[in-house]
GUVEXMAR-112364 format. One record per residue (C-alpha): residue in three letters; residue number from 1; z, y, x. Coordinates in steps of 0.25 Angstrom, whole numbers, plus 5000, padded with zeros to 4 digits. Each point is the difference from the previous one (the first is absolute). Layout:
BEGIN
+------+------+------+------+------+
| resn | resi |   pz |   py |   px |
+------+------+------+------+------+
|  Ala |  NUM |    Z |    Y |    X |
...
+------+------+------+------+------+
END
This chain:
BEGIN
+------+------+------+------+------+
| resn | resi |   pz |   py |   px |
+------+------+------+------+------+
|  Met |    1 | 5000 | 5000 | 5000 |
|  Lys |    2 | 5004 | 5010 | 5011 |
|  Thr |    3 | 4986 | 4997 | 5007 |
|  Asn |    4 | 4993 | 5003 | 4987 |
|  Leu |    5 | 5007 | 5013 | 4998 |
|  Leu |    6 | 4997 | 5005 | 5014 |
|  Leu |    7 | 4986 | 4996 | 4998 |
|  Met |    8 | 4999 | 5008 | 4987 |
|  Ala |    9 | 5007 | 5012 | 5007 |
|  Ala |   10 | 4990 | 4999 | 5011 |
|  Leu |   11 | 4988 | 5000 | 4990 |
|  Leu |   12 | 5005 | 5012 | 4992 |
|  Pro |   13 | 4993 | 5011 | 5009 |
|  Ala |   14 | 4987 | 4992 | 4999 |
|  Val |   15 | 5001 | 5000 | 4984 |
|  Cys |   16 | 5003 | 5014 | 5000 |
|  Ala |   17 | 4988 | 5003 | 5008 |
|  Val |   18 | 4991 | 4992 | 4991 |
|  Met |   19 | 5006 | 5009 | 4988 |
|  Leu |   20 | 4996 | 5012 | 5008 |
|  Gly |   21 | 4986 | 4995 | 5002 |
|  Gln |   22 | 5002 | 4998 | 5014 |
|  Thr |   23 | 4996 | 4987 | 5007 |
|  Glu |   24 | 5007 | 5002 | 5014 |
|  Thr |   25 | 5015 | 4997 | 5002 |
|  Arg |   26 | 5005 | 5010 | 5011 |
|  Pro |   27 | 5010 | 4996 | 5010 |
|  Arg |   28 | 5013 | 5007 | 5004 |
|  Ala |   29 | 5001 | 5007 | 5013 |
|  Arg |   30 | 5008 | 4989 | 5007 |
|  Asp |   31 | 4989 | 4990 | 4996 |
|  Leu |   32 | 4990 | 5007 | 5008 |
|  Gly |   33 | 5010 | 5001 | 5012 |
|  Val |   34 | 5006 | 5013 | 4998 |
|  Glu |   35 | 5015 | 4998 | 5004 |
|  Val |   36 | 5008 | 5013 | 4998 |
|  Gly |   37 | 5013 | 5001 | 5009 |
|  Val |   38 | 5009 | 4990 | 5007 |
|  Leu |   39 | 5008 | 4994 | 4988 |
|  His |   40 | 4996 | 4988 | 4992 |
|  Ala |   41 | 4996 | 5001 | 4986 |
|  Gly |   42 | 5007 | 4992 | 4989 |
|  Pro |   43 | 4993 | 4987 | 4994 |
|  Leu |   44 | 4992 | 5008 | 4990 |
|  Asn |   45 | 4999 | 5013 | 5008 |
|  Ala |   46 | 5004 | 5007 | 4987 |
|  Ile |   47 | 5011 | 5008 | 4994 |
|  Thr |   48 | 5003 | 4987 | 4992 |
|  Asp |   49 | 5005 | 4994 | 5013 |
|  Val |   50 | 5013 | 5008 | 4997 |
|  Ala |   51 | 5009 | 4991 | 4992 |
|  Gly |   52 | 5000 | 5003 | 4985 |
|  Val |   53 | 4989 | 5010 | 5000 |
|  Lys |   54 | 4989 | 4998 | 4990 |
|  Val |   55 | 4986 | 5007 | 4998 |
|  Gly |   56 | 4992 | 5001 | 4988 |
|  Gln |   57 | 4987 | 5007 | 4997 |
|  Thr |   58 | 4991 | 5004 | 4988 |
|  Thr |   59 | 4986 | 5004 | 5004 |
|  Leu |   60 | 4991 | 5008 | 4990 |
|  Ile |   61 | 4985 | 4999 | 5001 |
|  Arg |   62 | 4993 | 5005 | 4987 |
|  Gly |   63 | 4986 | 5005 | 4998 |
|  Asp |   64 | 4995 | 5010 | 5010 |
|  Asn |   65 | 5012 | 5009 | 5002 |
|  Ile |   66 | 5013 | 4993 | 5000 |
|  Arg |   67 | 5004 | 4995 | 5014 |
|  Thr |   68 | 5015 | 5000 | 5000 |
|  Gly |   69 | 5013 | 4992 | 4998 |
|  Val |   70 | 5015 | 4998 | 5002 |
|  Thr |   71 | 5008 | 4993 | 5012 |
|  Ala |   72 | 5014 | 4996 | 4997 |
|  Ile |   73 | 5010 | 4997 | 5011 |
|  Leu |   74 | 5013 | 4994 | 4996 |
|  Pro |   75 | 5012 | 5000 | 5010 |
|  His |   76 | 5005 | 4987 | 4994 |
|  Gly |   77 | 4998 | 4992 | 4987 |
|  Gly |   78 | 5012 | 5004 | 4993 |
|  Asn |   79 | 5005 | 5012 | 4991 |
|  Leu |   80 | 4998 | 5012 | 5010 |
|  Tyr |   81 | 5008 | 5009 | 4991 |
|  Lys |   82 | 5012 | 4991 | 5001 |
|  Glu |   83 | 4998 | 4996 | 5014 |
|  Arg |   84 | 4994 | 5011 | 5008 |
|  Val |   85 | 4995 | 5001 | 5014 |
|  Pro |   86 | 5003 | 5010 | 5010 |
|  Gly |   87 | 4987 | 5009 | 5002 |
|  Ala |   88 | 4994 | 5013 | 5006 |
|  Val |   89 | 4988 | 5008 | 4998 |
|  Phe |   90 | 4994 | 5007 | 5012 |
|  Leu |   91 | 4990 | 5012 | 4998 |
|  Gly |   92 | 4989 | 5000 | 5011 |
|  Asn |   93 | 4992 | 5011 | 4992 |
|  Ala |   94 | 5005 | 5002 | 4986 |
|  Tyr |   95 | 4987 | 5003 | 4993 |
|  Gly |   96 | 5002 | 4990 | 4989 |
|  Lys |   97 | 5007 | 4995 | 4988 |
|  Leu |   98 | 5010 | 4990 | 5003 |
|  Ala |   99 | 5009 | 4999 | 4988 |
|  Gly |  100 | 5014 | 4996 | 5002 |
|  Ser |  101 | 5001 | 5004 | 5015 |
|  Thr |  102 | 5011 | 5010 | 4999 |
|  Gln |  103 | 5010 | 4991 | 4993 |
|  Val |  104 | 4997 | 4989 | 5010 |
|  Asn |  105 | 5004 | 5010 | 5012 |
|  Glu |  106 | 5011 | 5006 | 4993 |
|  Met |  107 | 5007 | 4987 | 4996 |
|  Gly |  108 | 4994 | 4991 | 5011 |
|  Glu |  109 | 4996 | 4989 | 4990 |
|  Ile |  110 | 4988 | 4994 | 4993 |
|  Glu |  111 | 5002 | 4995 | 4986 |
|  Ser |  112 | 4986 | 4996 | 4995 |
|  Pro |  113 | 4988 | 4993 | 5005 |
|  Ile |  114 | 4991 | 5009 | 5009 |
|  Leu |  115 | 4986 | 5003 | 4994 |
|  Leu |  116 | 4988 | 5006 | 5006 |
|  Thr |  117 | 4988 | 5005 | 4992 |
|  Ala |  118 | 4990 | 5012 | 4998 |
|  Thr |  119 | 5005 | 5014 | 5001 |
|  Asp |  120 | 4998 | 5004 | 4985 |
|  Ser |  121 | 5006 | 4987 | 4995 |
|  Val |  122 | 5014 | 5002 | 5006 |
|  Pro |  123 | 5006 | 5005 | 4987 |
|  Arg |  124 | 4995 | 4988 | 4992 |
|  Val |  125 | 5004 | 4990 | 5011 |
|  Ala |  126 | 5014 | 5006 | 5001 |
|  Asp |  127 | 5001 | 4999 | 4985 |
|  Ala |  128 | 4996 | 4986 | 5000 |
|  Val |  129 | 5010 | 4996 | 5011 |
|  Thr |  130 | 5011 | 5007 | 4992 |
|  Thr |  131 | 4996 | 4991 | 4988 |
|  Tyr |  132 | 5000 | 4988 | 5008 |
|  Met |  133 | 5014 | 5003 | 5006 |
|  Phe |  134 | 5006 | 5003 | 4986 |
|  Asn |  135 | 4995 | 4987 | 4995 |
|  Leu |  136 | 5006 | 4991 | 5011 |
|  Lys |  137 | 5012 | 4992 | 4995 |
|  Gly |  138 | 5013 | 5007 | 5003 |
|  Asn |  139 | 4994 | 5014 | 5000 |
|  Glu |  140 | 5002 | 5001 | 4985 |
|  Asn |  141 | 5009 | 5012 | 5002 |
|  Val |  142 | 4993 | 5007 | 5011 |
|  Leu |  143 | 4997 | 5014 | 4997 |
|  Ser |  144 | 4993 | 5005 | 5012 |
|  Val |  145 | 4991 | 4993 | 5011 |
|  Asn |  146 | 4994 | 5006 | 5012 |
|  Pro |  147 | 4985 | 4994 | 5001 |
|  Leu |  148 | 4995 | 5001 | 5014 |
|  Val |  149 | 4984 | 5002 | 4999 |
|  Gly |  150 | 4991 | 5005 | 5012 |
|  Glu |  151 | 4985 | 5003 | 5000 |
|  Thr |  152 | 4988 | 5004 | 5007 |
|  Asn |  153 | 4988 | 5006 | 4994 |
|  Asp |  154 | 4988 | 4991 | 4997 |
|  Gly |  155 | 4992 | 5010 | 4992 |
|  Tyr |  156 | 4987 | 4999 | 5009 |
|  Leu |  157 | 4998 | 4986 | 4995 |
|  Ser |  158 | 5007 | 5000 | 4987 |
|  Asp |  159 | 5001 | 5009 | 4988 |
|  Ile |  160 | 5014 | 5004 | 5003 |
|  Arg |  161 | 5001 | 5010 | 4988 |
|  Ser |  162 | 4999 | 4988 | 4990 |
|  Arg |  163 | 5014 | 4994 | 5005 |
|  Pro |  164 | 4996 | 4986 | 4996 |
|  Ile |  165 | 5013 | 4993 | 5004 |
|  Thr |  166 | 5007 | 4994 | 4988 |
|  Pro |  167 | 5014 | 4995 | 4999 |
|  Glu |  168 | 4994 | 4986 | 5000 |
|  Asp |  169 | 4994 | 5002 | 5013 |
|  Val |  170 | 5013 | 5004 | 5006 |
|  Phe |  171 | 5008 | 4988 | 4994 |
|  Ala |  172 | 4989 | 4991 | 5005 |
|  Ala |  173 | 5001 | 5005 | 5014 |
|  Ile |  174 | 5016 | 4998 | 4999 |
|  Asn |  175 | 5000 | 4987 | 4993 |
|  Asn |  176 | 4990 | 4994 | 5009 |
|  Ala |  177 | 5006 | 5004 | 5013 |
|  Ser |  178 | 5002 | 4988 | 5010 |
|  Ser |  179 | 5006 | 4998 | 5013 |
|  Gly |  180 | 4987 | 4994 | 5005 |
|  Pro |  181 | 4987 | 5006 | 5007 |
|  Val |  182 | 4997 | 5014 | 4996 |
|  Glu |  183 | 4986 | 5004 | 4996 |
|  Glu |  184 | 4994 | 5011 | 5009 |
|  Gly |  185 | 4988 | 5010 | 5000 |
|  Ala |  186 | 4994 | 5005 | 4987 |
|  Val |  187 | 5011 | 4994 | 4990 |
|  Gly |  188 | 5011 | 5006 | 4992 |
|  Ala |  189 | 5004 | 5014 | 5004 |
|  Gly |  190 | 4990 | 5000 | 5011 |
|  Thr |  191 | 4988 | 4997 | 4991 |
|  Gly |  192 | 4994 | 5014 | 5001 |
|  Thr |  193 | 5006 | 5005 | 5013 |
|  Ile |  194 | 4993 | 5005 | 5013 |
|  Ala |  195 | 5005 | 5000 | 5014 |
|  Phe |  196 | 4993 | 5007 | 5012 |
|  Ser |  197 | 4987 | 5002 | 4991 |
|  Trp |  198 | 4999 | 4984 | 4998 |
|  Lys |  199 | 5006 | 4992 | 4989 |
|  Gly |  200 | 5015 | 4999 | 5001 |
|  Gly |  201 | 5010 | 4993 | 4991 |
|  Ile |  202 | 5012 | 4991 | 5001 |
|  Gly |  203 | 5005 | 4994 | 5013 |
|  Thr |  204 | 5012 | 4993 | 5005 |
|  Ser |  205 | 5006 | 4994 | 5013 |
|  Ser |  206 | 5014 | 4996 | 5005 |
|  Arg |  207 | 5007 | 4998 | 5013 |
|  Arg |  208 | 5012 | 4991 | 5003 |
|  Leu |  209 | 5010 | 5003 | 5011 |
|  Pro |  210 | 5004 | 4989 | 5009 |
|  Ala |  211 | 5013 | 4993 | 4998 |
|  Ser |  212 | 5007 | 5008 | 5012 |
|  Leu |  213 | 4997 | 5013 | 4992 |
|  Gly |  214 | 5005 | 4995 | 4987 |
|  Gly |  215 | 4988 | 4992 | 4995 |
|  Tyr |  216 | 4998 | 5011 | 4989 |
|  Thr |  217 | 4986 | 5002 | 4993 |
|  Val |  218 | 4993 | 5013 | 4997 |
|  Gly |  219 | 4989 | 5000 | 4990 |
|  Val |  220 | 4990 | 5011 | 4996 |
|  Leu |  221 | 4991 | 5003 | 4989 |
|  Val |  222 | 4990 | 5012 | 5000 |
|  Gln |  223 | 4991 | 5006 | 4990 |
|  Thr |  224 | 4990 | 5008 | 5009 |
|  Asn |  225 | 4993 | 5012 | 4995 |
|  Phe |  226 | 5000 | 5009 | 5012 |
|  Gly |  227 | 4991 | 5005 | 5011 |
|  Gly |  228 | 4999 | 5004 | 5014 |
|  Asn |  229 | 4993 | 4994 | 5012 |
|  Leu |  230 | 5002 | 4985 | 4999 |
|  Val |  231 | 5006 | 4993 | 5012 |
|  Ile |  232 | 5002 | 4985 | 5001 |
|  Ala |  233 | 5008 | 4994 | 5011 |
|  Gly |  234 | 4998 | 5013 | 5008 |
|  Val |  235 | 4985 | 5000 | 4998 |
|  Pro |  236 | 4994 | 5012 | 4994 |
|  Val |  237 | 4992 | 4992 | 4990 |
|  Gly |  238 | 4997 | 5012 | 4991 |
|  Lys |  239 | 4995 | 5009 | 5011 |
|  Glu |  240 | 4991 | 4989 | 5005 |
|  Leu |  241 | 4995 | 4996 | 4986 |
|  Gly |  242 | 4997 | 5015 | 4997 |
|  Lys |  243 | 5011 | 5003 | 4990 |
|  Val |  244 | 5007 | 5012 | 5006 |
|  Tyr |  245 | 5009 | 5011 | 4995 |
|  Pro |  246 | 4999 | 5012 | 4999 |
|  Glu |  247 | 4986 | 5002 | 5005 |
|  Val |  248 | 4992 | 4989 | 4992 |
|  Ala |  249 | 5008 | 5001 | 4988 |
|  Ser |  250 | 4999 | 5015 | 4999 |
|  Ala |  251 | 4985 | 5000 | 5003 |
|  Glu |  252 | 4998 | 4989 | 4989 |
|  Lys |  253 | 5007 | 5008 | 4989 |
|  His |  254 | 4993 | 5012 | 5004 |
|  Ala |  255 | 4986 | 4994 | 5000 |
|  Leu |  256 | 5002 | 4992 | 4987 |
|  Gly |  257 | 5008 | 5010 | 4992 |
|  Asp |  258 | 5008 | 4988 | 4995 |
|  Ser |  259 | 5015 | 5005 | 4998 |
|  Ala |  260 | 5004 | 4985 | 4996 |
|  Leu |  261 | 4995 | 4995 | 5013 |
|  Pro |  262 | 5011 | 4992 | 5008 |
|  Thr |  263 | 5008 | 5008 | 5009 |
|  Pro |  264 | 5011 | 4997 | 5010 |
|  Asp |  265 | 5009 | 5005 | 4988 |
|  Gly |  266 | 5006 | 4989 | 4992 |
|  Ser |  267 | 5013 | 4992 | 5000 |
|  Cys |  268 | 5006 | 4988 | 5006 |
|  Met |  269 | 5012 | 4993 | 4993 |
|  Ile |  270 | 5008 | 4991 | 5009 |
|  Val |  271 | 5010 | 4990 | 4995 |
|  Val |  272 | 5010 | 4994 | 5011 |
|  Ala |  273 | 5008 | 4988 | 4997 |
|  Thr |  274 | 5011 | 4993 | 5009 |
|  Asp |  275 | 5010 | 4990 | 4999 |
|  Ala |  276 | 5008 | 5007 | 5010 |
|  Pro |  277 | 5014 | 5005 | 4994 |
|  Leu |  278 | 4997 | 5015 | 5001 |
|  Asp |  279 | 5005 | 5012 | 4992 |
|  His |  280 | 4993 | 5012 | 4995 |
|  Arg |  281 | 5001 | 5008 | 5013 |
|  Asn |  282 | 4994 | 4989 | 5009 |
|  Leu |  283 | 4990 | 4997 | 4989 |
|  Asn |  284 | 4995 | 5014 | 5001 |
|  Arg |  285 | 4999 | 4999 | 5015 |
|  Leu |  286 | 4992 | 4987 | 4999 |
|  Ala |  287 | 4991 | 5007 | 4990 |
|  Ala |  288 | 4998 | 5012 | 5009 |
|  Arg |  289 | 4994 | 4990 | 5011 |
|  Ala |  290 | 4990 | 4994 | 4990 |
|  Met |  291 | 4993 | 5014 | 5001 |
|  Leu |  292 | 4998 | 4997 | 5015 |
|  Gly |  293 | 4992 | 4987 | 4996 |
|  Met |  294 | 4992 | 5009 | 4991 |
|  Ala |  295 | 4997 | 5010 | 5011 |
|  Arg |  296 | 4995 | 4989 | 5009 |
|  Thr |  297 | 4989 | 4997 | 4991 |
|  Gly |  298 | 4995 | 5014 | 5002 |
|  Ser |  299 | 5006 | 5008 | 4988 |
|  Ser |  300 | 5004 | 5014 | 5003 |
|  Gly |  301 | 5007 | 5002 | 4986 |
|  Thr |  302 | 4991 | 5011 | 4995 |
|  Asn |  303 | 5004 | 5011 | 4990 |
|  Gly |  304 | 4996 | 4992 | 4988 |
|  Ser |  305 | 5005 | 4986 | 5004 |
|  Gly |  306 | 5012 | 4996 | 4993 |
|  Asp |  307 | 5007 | 4990 | 5010 |
|  Tyr |  308 | 5013 | 4993 | 4995 |
|  Val |  309 | 5008 | 4988 | 5005 |
|  Ile |  310 | 5009 | 4993 | 4991 |
|  Ala |  311 | 5010 | 4991 | 5007 |
|  Phe |  312 | 5010 | 4990 | 4995 |
|  Ser |  313 | 5009 | 4988 | 5004 |
|  Ser |  314 | 4999 | 4987 | 4992 |
|  Ser |  315 | 5013 | 4995 | 5007 |
|  Pro |  316 | 5009 | 4994 | 4990 |
|  Asp |  317 | 5012 | 5005 | 5009 |
|  Val |  318 | 4997 | 5015 | 4997 |
|  Arg |  319 | 4996 | 4999 | 4985 |
|  Ile |  320 | 5006 | 5010 | 4991 |
|  Val |  321 | 5006 | 4994 | 4988 |
|  Phe |  322 | 5000 | 5009 | 4988 |
|  Gly |  323 | 5014 | 5003 | 4995 |
|  Glu |  324 | 5008 | 4996 | 5012 |
|  Pro |  325 | 5010 | 5011 | 5003 |
|  Val |  326 | 4999 | 4998 | 5015 |
|  Tyr |  327 | 4988 | 4996 | 5009 |
|  Arg |  328 | 5003 | 4995 | 5014 |
|  Pro |  329 | 4988 | 4995 | 5007 |
|  Lys |  330 | 5002 | 4988 | 5008 |
|  Gly |  331 | 4995 | 5000 | 5015 |
|  Leu |  332 | 4991 | 5012 | 5000 |
|  Leu |  333 | 4991 | 5001 | 5012 |
|  Ser |  334 | 5005 | 5010 | 5010 |
|  Asn |  335 | 4991 | 5012 | 5005 |
|  Glu |  336 | 4998 | 4993 | 5013 |
|  Ser |  337 | 4994 | 4988 | 4993 |
|  Met |  338 | 4988 | 5008 | 4994 |
|  Ser |  339 | 4990 | 5001 | 5011 |
|  Pro |  340 | 4994 | 4986 | 4999 |
|  Leu |  341 | 4999 | 5003 | 4985 |
|  Phe |  342 | 4993 | 5013 | 5003 |
|  Glu |  343 | 4990 | 4993 | 5008 |
|  Ala |  344 | 4998 | 4989 | 4989 |
|  Val |  345 | 4997 | 5011 | 4989 |
|  Ile |  346 | 4990 | 5007 | 5009 |
|  Glu |  347 | 4992 | 4988 | 5004 |
|  Ala |  348 | 5000 | 4995 | 4985 |
|  Thr |  349 | 4996 | 5013 | 4994 |
|  Glu |  350 | 4988 | 5001 | 5010 |
|  Glu |  351 | 4995 | 4986 | 4997 |
|  Ala |  352 | 5002 | 5002 | 4985 |
|  Ile |  353 | 4991 | 5012 | 5000 |
|  Tyr |  354 | 4989 | 4992 | 5008 |
|  Asn |  355 | 5001 | 4989 | 4990 |
|  Ser |  356 | 4998 | 5009 | 4988 |
|  Met |  357 | 4987 | 5004 | 5006 |
|  Phe |  358 | 4996 | 4987 | 5006 |
|  Arg |  359 | 5002 | 4992 | 4987 |
|  Ala |  360 | 4993 | 5011 | 4991 |
|  His |  361 | 4986 | 4999 | 4995 |
|  Asp |  362 | 4990 | 5010 | 4997 |
|  Val |  363 | 5003 | 5007 | 4986 |
|  Thr |  364 | 4991 | 5008 | 4991 |
|  Gly |  365 | 5006 | 5008 | 4989 |
|  Asn |  366 | 5000 | 5013 | 4993 |
|  Gly |  367 | 4986 | 5003 | 5005 |
|  His |  368 | 5004 | 4998 | 5015 |
|  Thr |  369 | 5000 | 4988 | 5010 |
|  Ile |  370 | 5010 | 4998 | 5011 |
|  Lys |  371 | 4996 | 4990 | 5011 |
|  Ala |  372 | 5010 | 4991 | 5006 |
|  Leu |  373 | 5003 | 5001 | 5015 |
|  Pro |  374 | 4988 | 4993 | 5007 |
|  Leu |  375 | 5007 | 4988 | 5007 |
|  Gln |  376 | 4990 | 4995 | 5009 |
|  Glu |  377 | 4998 | 5014 | 5007 |
|  Thr |  378 | 5015 | 5002 | 5000 |
|  Val |  379 | 5002 | 4987 | 5007 |
|  Glu |  380 | 4990 | 5003 | 5010 |
|  Leu |  381 | 5006 | 5013 | 5003 |
|  Leu |  382 | 5014 | 4993 | 5002 |
|  Lys |  383 | 4994 | 4990 | 5009 |
|  Lys |  384 | 4993 | 5011 | 5008 |
|  His |  385 | 5014 | 5007 | 5002 |
|  Asn |  386 | 5007 | 4986 | 5003 |
|  Ala |  387 | 5008 | 5002 | 4988 |
|  Ile |  388 | 4997 | 4986 | 4995 |
|  Ala |  389 | 4996 | 4988 | 5008 |
|  Ala |  390 | 4985 | 4997 | 4999 |
|  Lys |  391 | 4997 | 4986 | 4995 |
+------+------+------+------+------+
END
């Protein structure tokens, strides 16, 4: 049975590609020999390598102009209102609409699933999450809940003004969340996103510390919709493939007169999970380092890019049980223990961003087409610069 389930999980990306009209199943960065950093990835190389974490997605592809969706991240499978997790939100550049962030940073805890979607759908998704939480057994007397909903703007490939996300789409993403492999590329909240002028999407990666450093796992999931000058494993891929900002982007916009043309502006949502027992303060420090991983890929955090990191600990030892008069964390990690975790989140964020692009397909919608990163040319460049071993 386990073998069959793993086979089905492996086939999911291919099935989705067929539904999108694609015939190619694109590999992850590591499949092509791109190995980021020095730490080992977890078994799935995904945020779901962190014990208890689940991910679910709803992808909406309708007609010629709907290319959007929802991605749900559950810190654990129980009632998050009753059993909250320590959390923090770090602001890289706050040009965005991250609902619920101020309460997370004020109280240091997350009490709902984390949802990612399109910009104009944030209020509808937040309302649906509130309904979901109210309807959970044990929450009959709850009067207020803090839904945590992030976004990026997919309006170039999707009719964002129509706000097509329904409560059923949100419920499906949450209820179908699993701890297995995570779909990447043009799925869920990444269906209509753009990264470095190529197709972006959902990407994930993980790192596991050696036993001598605690053996903790850090997992990252990204929704990429930002720009800059793409760098992969230190190689200026964007520059060598002719996607350069600001010169090329400015010239293209001026020549075409198209105000909707993709620019370095956009957004990147980064969700960081760990099983290390951390409190809000050190989770905020961990979240800040995720921005270094994003920077390694060539982002400059432009004026119109909403770049946020949501970090949480899934460790049962630091759960915050609602109604308990005293909260005494057990075995919180010291400040001196954080540096290996910083390295882990930097590496996982960088690789997750690459995976969001490597796995994505060409997408046409809303009268526009965005091409996927050309993998053959990219691999040749990486080999040329000795960033991966030639086969």
